[in-house]
C-alpha positions as CSV (number, residue, x, y, z in Angstrom):
1,M,0.0,0.0,0.0
2,K,1.1,3.6,-0.5
3,I,1.6,5.8,2.6
4,N,-1.8,7.6,2.8
5,T,-3.5,4.2,2.7
6,D,-1.1,2.8,5.3
7,L,-1.7,5.8,7.5
8,L,-5.4,4.8,7.6
9,H,-5.3,1.0,7.6
10,A,-1.8,-0.4,8.4
11,Q,-1.8,-2.5,11.6
12,Q,-5.3,-1.4,12.6
13,K,-7.1,-3.8,14.9
14,H,-10.8,-3.9,14.7
15,D,-12.5,-5.0,17.9
16,P,-13.3,-8.8,17.4
17,V,-16.1,-8.6,20.0
18,T,-18.1,-5.5,18.8
19,G,-16.7,-4.9,15.3
20,S,-15.9,-1.3,16.3
21,H,-14.6,0.5,13.3
22,V,-12.1,2.7,15.3
23,S,-9.6,0.7,17.3
24,P,-10.6,0.2,20.9
25,L,-8.9,2.1,23.7
26,Y,-7.6,-0.3,26.4
27,Q,-7.3,2.2,29.3
28,T,-6.1,-0.3,31.9
29,S,-3.0,-0.7,34.1
30,T,-3.1,-4.5,34.4
31,F,-4.5,-7.6,32.7
32,V,-6.1,-10.7,34.2
33,L,-4.1,-13.8,33.5
34,P,-5.7,-17.2,33.1
35,N,-3.4,-19.3,35.3
36,F,0.0,-19.4,37.1
37,D,1.9,-21.0,34.2
38,E,0.6,-18.4,31.7
39,A,1.5,-15.6,34.1
40,V,5.0,-16.9,34.4
41,R,5.4,-17.3,30.6
42,L,4.0,-13.8,29.7
43,N,6.1,-12.0,32.4
44,Q,9.2,-13.5,30.8
45,N,8.0,-13.0,27.2
46,I,6.4,-9.6,27.2
47,D,6.1,-9.4,23.4
48,Q,3.8,-12.4,23.3
49,G,0.9,-10.9,25.3
50,F,0.0,-8.4,27.9
51,V,0.4,-8.5,31.7
52,Y,1.0,-4.9,32.8
53,S,0.7,-1.6,30.8
54,R,4.2,-0.5,31.8
55,F,5.5,-3.5,29.8
56,G,2.9,-3.4,27.0
57,N,-0.7,-2.4,26.2
58,P,-2.8,-3.3,23.2
59,T,-3.5,0.3,22.3
60,V,0.2,1.3,22.6
61,D,1.2,-1.8,20.8
62,E,-1.0,-0.9,17.8
63,F,0.6,2.6,17.7
64,E,4.1,1.1,17.9
65,R,3.4,-1.4,15.1
66,K,2.0,1.3,12.9
67,V,5.1,3.5,13.3
68,A,7.3,0.5,12.7
69,H,5.4,-0.2,9.5
70,L,5.6,3.4,8.3
71,E,9.4,3.5,9.0
72,Q,9.9,0.0,7.4
73,A,11.4,-1.1,10.7
74,E,11.0,-4.4,12.5
75,A,9.7,-3.0,15.7
76,A,9.1,0.2,17.7
77,V,8.7,1.2,21.3
78,A,6.7,4.2,22.5
79,S,7.5,6.5,25.4
80,A,5.9,9.4,27.4
81,S,7.8,12.1,25.5
82,G,10.2,12.6,22.6
83,L,13.1,13.1,25.0
84,G,12.0,9.8,26.7
85,A,12.4,8.0,23.4
86,I,15.8,9.7,22.8
87,T,16.9,8.7,26.3
88,L,15.8,5.1,25.7
89,A,17.8,4.9,22.5
90,V,21.0,6.4,23.9
91,M,21.0,4.6,27.3
92,S,20.3,1.2,25.6
93,L,23.5,1.7,23.6
94,V,26.1,3.3,25.9
95,K,27.9,2.3,29.1
96,T,30.7,3.8,31.2
97,G,33.9,4.1,29.1
98,D,32.1,4.6,25.8
99,H,32.3,7.5,23.4
100,V,29.5,9.1,21.4
101,I,29.4,11.5,18.5
102,F,26.5,13.9,17.9
103,G,25.6,16.8,15.6
104,D,26.5,20.4,16.4
105,V,22.9,21.5,15.8
106,I,20.4,19.5,17.9
107,Y,17.5,20.1,20.2
108,G,18.6,21.9,23.4
109,C,17.5,19.1,25.8
110,T,19.2,16.5,23.7
111,F,22.3,18.6,23.9
112,A,22.0,18.7,27.7
113,L,21.6,14.8,27.8
114,F,24.8,14.4,25.9
115,T,26.9,17.1,27.5
116,K,25.6,17.1,31.1
117,I,24.2,13.6,31.9
118,L,26.3,11.2,29.9
119,P,29.7,12.6,31.1
120,S,28.5,12.1,34.7
121,L,28.1,8.4,33.8
122,G,31.6,8.2,32.3
123,V,30.6,8.5,28.7
124,A,32.7,10.9,26.5
125,Y,31.5,12.8,23.5
126,T,32.6,14.7,20.4
127,I,30.5,17.3,18.6
128,V,30.8,17.4,14.8
129,D,29.1,18.9,11.8
130,T,27.1,15.8,10.8
131,T,26.5,17.2,7.3
132,N,30.2,16.3,6.8
133,P,30.6,12.5,6.8
134,E,34.4,12.9,6.7
135,A,34.3,14.8,10.0
136,I,32.3,11.9,11.5
137,E,34.8,9.4,10.3
138,A,37.7,11.4,11.7
139,A,35.9,11.6,15.1
140,I,35.3,7.8,15.5
141,K,37.5,6.2,18.2
142,P,38.0,2.6,19.2
143,N,35.4,3.1,22.0
144,T,32.8,4.9,19.9
145,V,29.4,3.2,20.0
146,L,26.9,5.8,18.8
147,V,26.6,8.5,16.1
148,Y,23.5,10.6,16.8
149,V,22.1,12.8,14.0
150,E,19.2,15.2,13.9
151,T,17.9,15.9,10.4
152,P,16.4,18.3,9.7
153,A,18.2,19.8,12.6
154,N,16.5,22.1,15.2
155,P,16.4,25.0,14.7
156,T,18.6,25.9,11.6
157,L,17.3,23.0,9.5
158,K,20.7,21.6,8.6
159,I,20.2,18.4,6.6
160,S,22.6,15.5,7.1
161,D,22.9,12.9,4.4
162,I,21.7,9.8,6.2
163,E,22.9,7.4,3.6
164,A,26.4,8.9,3.5
165,V,26.6,8.9,7.3
166,S,25.4,5.3,7.5
167,K,28.2,4.2,5.1
168,V,30.7,5.6,7.6
169,T,29.1,4.0,10.7
170,K,28.7,0.6,9.0
171,K,32.5,0.4,8.6
172,H,32.6,0.1,12.4
173,E,30.8,-2.9,13.9
174,K,30.1,-1.4,17.3
175,V,28.9,2.0,16.0
176,K,25.1,2.5,15.8
177,L,23.5,5.4,13.9
178,V,20.4,6.9,15.5
179,V,18.5,9.6,13.6
180,D,16.0,12.1,15.1
181,S,13.5,12.6,12.2
182,T,10.9,14.5,14.1
183,F,10.9,17.6,11.8
184,A,10.3,15.3,8.8
185,S,7.9,12.7,10.1
186,P,7.7,9.3,8.4
187,Y,5.7,11.0,5.6
188,L,8.7,12.9,4.3
189,Q,11.7,10.8,5.3
190,N,12.6,7.2,6.3
191,P,16.0,7.0,8.0
192,I,15.9,3.2,8.4
193,V,15.6,2.8,4.6
194,L,18.6,5.1,4.2
195,G,20.7,3.1,6.6
196,A,20.1,4.2,10.1
197,D,19.9,1.6,12.9
198,M,17.2,3.4,14.8
199,V,14.9,6.4,14.2
200,V,13.3,8.5,16.9
201,H,10.3,10.8,16.8
202,S,8.7,13.2,19.2
203,A,5.2,12.0,18.5
204,T,4.0,15.2,20.2
205,K,4.7,16.9,17.0
206,Y,3.6,15.9,13.4
207,L,2.5,12.4,14.3
208,C,-0.2,13.7,16.6
209,G,-0.5,17.0,14.8
210,H,-3.0,18.7,17.2
211,G,-1.0,19.6,20.3
212,T,-3.0,17.3,22.6
213,V,-0.4,14.9,23.9
214,T,3.3,14.5,24.7
215,A,4.8,11.3,23.4
216,G,7.8,9.7,21.7
217,V,8.6,6.6,19.7
218,L,11.7,4.7,18.7
219,A,11.9,2.3,15.8
220,G,14.5,-0.1,14.6
221,S,15.5,-3.8,14.5
222,K,13.7,-6.1,16.9
223,E,17.0,-6.8,18.6
224,L,17.7,-3.1,19.4
225,I,14.1,-2.3,20.3
226,D,13.9,-5.3,22.7
227,R,17.0,-4.1,24.3
228,A,15.5,-0.6,24.7
229,K,12.4,-2.2,26.3
230,M,14.0,-4.5,28.7
231,P,15.5,-3.4,31.1
232,Y,15.5,0.2,30.1
233,L,11.8,1.0,29.5
234,Q,11.0,-1.3,32.4
235,C,13.3,0.6,34.8
236,F,12.9,4.1,33.5
237,G,9.1,3.9,33.5
238,S,8.9,6.3,30.5
239,V,5.8,4.5,29.2
240,L,3.1,6.0,27.0
241,D,-0.4,6.3,28.3
242,P,-2.9,4.3,26.3
243,F,-5.2,7.3,25.7
244,A,-2.3,9.3,24.4
245,A,-1.4,6.5,22.0
246,W,-5.0,6.3,20.9
247,T,-5.1,10.1,20.4
248,I,-2.0,10.0,18.3
249,M,-3.3,7.3,16.0
250,Q,-6.4,9.5,15.3
251,G,-4.0,12.3,14.3
252,M,-1.9,10.0,12.2
253,K,-4.8,9.3,9.9
254,T,-4.4,12.8,8.4
255,L,-0.6,13.0,8.5
256,G,-0.3,12.8,4.7
257,V,-2.9,15.5,3.9
258,R,-1.6,17.7,6.7
259,M,2.1,17.4,5.6
260,E,1.2,18.3,2.0
261,K,-0.5,21.6,3.2
262,H,2.2,22.2,5.8
263,C,4.9,22.0,3.1
264,S,3.0,24.0,0.6
265,N,2.4,26.8,3.1
266,A,5.9,26.8,4.4
267,M,7.5,27.3,1.0
268,K,5.3,30.4,0.3
269,V,6.1,31.8,3.8
270,A,9.8,31.2,3.4
271,E,9.9,32.9,0.0
272,F,7.9,35.9,1.4
273,L,10.3,36.2,4.4
274,D,13.4,35.7,2.2
275,N,12.4,39.0,0.4
276,H,11.3,41.0,3.4
277,P,13.4,44.1,4.3
278,M,13.3,43.3,8.0
279,V,14.8,39.8,7.6
280,D,18.5,39.1,7.4
281,K,18.3,35.3,6.7
282,V,15.8,32.5,6.3
283,Y,16.8,29.0,7.3
284,Y,14.5,26.7,5.2
285,P,15.8,23.8,3.2
286,G,13.3,24.4,0.4
287,L,15.1,27.6,-0.5
288,P,18.0,27.1,-3.0
289,S,20.1,29.4,-0.8
290,H,20.0,27.0,2.1
291,E,23.2,25.1,2.6
292,S,21.5,21.7,2.7
293,H,19.0,22.3,-0.2
294,E,20.5,19.6,-2.5
295,T,20.7,17.0,0.3
296,A,17.1,17.7,1.3
297,K,16.0,17.3,-2.3
298,K,17.7,13.9,-2.5
299,Q,16.4,12.3,0.7
300,M,13.1,14.0,1.6
301,K,9.8,13.8,-0.2
302,D,9.3,17.6,0.5
303,F,11.1,20.2,2.6
304,G,8.9,20.2,5.7
305,A,7.2,23.1,7.5
306,M,9.9,24.3,9.9
307,M,12.1,27.3,9.5
308,S,14.1,29.8,11.4
309,V,14.5,33.5,10.7
310,D,17.2,36.1,11.6
311,I,15.3,39.4,12.1
312,K,17.1,42.7,11.8
313,G,17.3,44.5,15.2
314,G,18.2,41.4,17.3
315,I,16.3,40.2,20.3
316,D,14.3,43.4,20.7
317,S,12.9,42.9,17.2
318,C,12.1,39.3,18.0
319,R,10.2,40.4,21.1
320,T,8.2,42.8,19.1
321,V,7.3,40.3,16.4
322,M,6.3,37.6,18.9
323,N,4.2,40.0,20.8
324,S,2.5,41.3,17.7
325,V,1.4,38.2,15.9
326,K,-2.3,37.4,15.8
327,V,-2.7,34.2,13.9
328,F,0.6,32.6,15.0
329,S,0.8,31.4,18.7
330,L,3.8,32.1,20.8
331,A,4.5,28.5,21.9
332,T,7.6,26.3,22.3
333,S,6.3,23.2,20.4
334,L,5.9,22.5,16.7
335,G,4.1,20.4,14.2
336,N,0.6,21.5,15.1
337,V,-2.1,22.2,12.6
338,D,-2.0,25.8,13.7
339,S,1.1,28.0,13.3
340,L,3.5,28.6,16.1
341,I,6.5,30.9,16.7
342,Q,9.2,30.8,19.4
343,H,12.5,32.3,20.3
344,S,15.0,29.4,20.1
345,P,17.9,30.9,22.2
346,T,15.7,31.4,25.3
347,M,13.2,28.6,24.7
348,S,14.1,25.3,23.0
349,H,17.9,25.9,23.3
350,F,18.2,27.6,26.6
351,D,20.5,24.8,27.8
352,M,23.3,26.0,25.4
353,T,25.6,29.0,26.3
354,L,25.6,32.1,24.1
355,E,29.0,31.0,22.6
356,E,27.7,27.5,21.9
357,R,24.6,28.8,20.2
358,C,26.4,31.5,18.1
359,K,28.9,28.9,16.9
360,V,26.1,27.0,15.1
361,N,24.1,30.1,13.9
362,I,21.5,30.1,16.7
363,F,21.5,33.9,17.2
364,D,19.6,36.0,19.7
365,G,17.8,37.7,16.9
366,Q,16.3,34.5,15.6
367,V,12.8,33.1,15.7
368,R,11.7,29.6,14.8
369,I,8.5,29.2,12.9
370,S,6.3,26.1,12.7
371,V,4.0,26.7,9.7
372,G,0.5,25.4,10.1
373,I,-2.3,24.6,7.6
374,E,-4.2,27.9,7.8
375,D,-4.8,29.9,4.6
376,V,-1.3,30.9,3.7
377,E,-2.3,34.5,2.8
378,D,-3.4,35.0,6.4
379,L,-0.1,33.7,7.7
380,I,1.9,36.0,5.4
381,E,-0.3,39.0,6.3
382,D,0.2,38.2,10.0
383,L,4.0,38.0,9.8
384,D,4.1,41.2,7.6
385,Q,2.1,43.3,10.1
386,A,4.3,41.9,13.0
387,L,7.5,42.8,11.2
388,K,6.2,46.2,10.4
389,S,5.6,46.7,14.1
390,I,9.4,46.8,14.7
391,K,10.6,50.3,15.5
């Protein structure tokens, strides 16, 4: 099946008792087991049935299977947030004495995980420009176990060539490639197909699409996902609530039509801003001027709906714009059907120092925009009037 059909039908479980068209919601913490021997068997083989919703739940299981199918992966595991899924991926691969490599432009809290938490556990790191596979190759050490890539990267939309990076990591048996593909969604990009070992999504964003839940999901081989589940998911307790999983699956049914409109709107907004007298620079991979434009064309179905904008006048101008918008909402998330705007240096990337941010083009005069599915003329008019408010 093609992707829009899969989004509606793949892995869907119709209720065998009532014939309910929409998959049932199993809002339960535990499951009644028929006898002692079956209780022992299922507790030791959690992928063969359900005993307790921290280990597995039919609603969450359906969501996981749907994401795995869309990403052409063997399995997936859901978590209570995108960062929960990232943590599962990373902690299931590293141990004291290991070394990891990650991109110079990544989500601020992921940056904090790598630079503040892992070193306290005896894990060393190297930051590289992951758009340069040769830089990754040069950074690999005998104790390297993980290369972590975010593409498109938050917030400057750098695009790393997943296939090229995977060719580097596959030369080293112990090194796994994990890709955060949140900005793209499975509709625009499939990192597993391009050679990644695991792909992670903040399902809070485009998969849900309506800003109603926080959730994450990690997909990959069954061996790697089983390792992330037991003991890591079991001990971390970062499990997804069944109602949240059910809600996301309702949102996923329209992922395709939403992404088409998101992308169409974003290109028009980017072109408008690129020619606006109050804008210094637009970071959007759909623009030929973007440093990663050709890579994005090669590995993505479309260019997505995220962009960042350097506004003339610095942080004071950003304040004016964010306080003046009427259609856009000032909010730190992304991927909603409605358009959002935020100030990355003080919101999503506050964990980085000024020097660390400026080194990778996250400037104080920069806003990040998540383009929604409204009428694009209204979005452009709103941004124009907000920019004209700058004194």
